[in-house]
Structure formats: structure tokens, C-alpha cells
C-alpha positions as CSV (number, residue, x, y, z in Angstrom):
1,X,20.0,94.4,261.5
2,X,17.0,94.0,264.0
3,X,18.7,96.4,266.3
4,X,17.7,99.6,265.3
5,X,15.8,101.2,267.8
6,X,12.3,101.6,266.1
7,X,12.9,105.6,266.7
8,X,14.5,105.5,263.7
9,X,11.4,103.9,261.7
10,X,8.5,106.7,262.1
11,X,8.1,109.9,260.2
12,X,8.4,112.5,262.0
13,X,4.9,112.6,262.5
14,X,4.5,109.2,264.4
15,X,7.6,110.7,266.4
16,X,5.4,113.1,267.1
17,X,2.0,111.0,268.1
18,X,4.7,108.3,270.1
19,X,5.6,111.8,272.1
20,X,2.0,113.1,272.3
21,X,0.7,109.8,273.7
22,X,3.7,109.7,276.3
23,X,2.1,112.4,277.7
24,X,3.8,114.7,276.3
25,X,2.2,118.4,276.0
26,X,3.3,119.9,272.1
27,X,4.3,122.9,274.1
28,X,6.9,120.5,275.6
29,X,7.8,118.5,272.3
30,X,8.2,122.0,270.8
31,X,10.5,123.2,273.9
32,X,12.3,119.8,273.7
33,X,13.1,120.5,270.3
34,X,13.9,123.9,269.7
35,X,11.1,124.9,267.5
36,X,7.6,126.3,268.2
37,X,4.1,124.6,269.3
38,X,2.7,125.4,265.4
39,X,5.9,123.5,263.7
40,X,4.3,120.3,266.3
41,X,1.0,120.6,265.7
42,X,1.8,120.6,261.8
43,X,3.5,118.0,261.7
44,X,1.1,116.2,263.7
45,X,-1.6,117.1,261.5
46,X,0.0,116.0,258.7
47,X,0.6,119.5,257.3
48,X,4.2,119.7,257.4
49,X,5.4,116.9,255.5
50,X,9.3,118.0,255.2
51,X,10.5,119.3,258.4
52,X,14.1,120.5,258.6
53,X,16.3,117.2,259.4
54,X,17.8,119.0,262.3
55,X,14.2,119.2,263.9
56,X,13.6,115.2,263.0
57,X,17.3,114.4,264.5
58,X,15.4,116.0,267.9
59,X,12.3,114.6,267.6
60,X,13.9,110.8,267.1
61,X,16.5,111.9,270.1
62,X,12.8,112.7,272.3
63,X,12.0,109.4,271.3
64,X,14.9,107.6,272.2
65,X,15.2,109.2,275.8
66,X,11.6,108.4,276.6
67,X,12.4,104.0,275.6
68,X,15.1,104.5,277.5
69,X,13.6,105.8,280.2
70,X,11.0,101.8,279.2
71,X,13.1,99.9,279.3
């Protein structure tokens, strides 16, 4: 159970925050997730409470890529 990647335990907003803290711009996150900067901004600021599952998966995958680079 301890082998669950941390990216699976974060909310969409937390995933965006992790990417921003790693130096990604909202536009870069939007491009990576095939979304828009406006959608990423709404998620980041808690105004988009229920994003599509497919977007959450893409956000999580971006964070997982980041974690691989750090290891």
C-alpha cells in the first residue's frame, strides 16, 4: 500500500500547484493536458471543482513524469 505514487493522492488543484511549483506555466500545463489555460487557472484557484476525469488523469500523468525526473 505504501507503493502508491503520491500523484494518485492529490486533488486536481494540488496537482496543478505541484506543476506550477516545478516551474510549469499554466499555458504549458494546458498544452500538456490538451486543455486551456483558462481551465487550468480555474482548477488552480478552486473555481472548477469537478474537472473531467480525463483531464485529471493527464494532470496526474504530468506529475508522475515530474516525479520520475526527480528520482
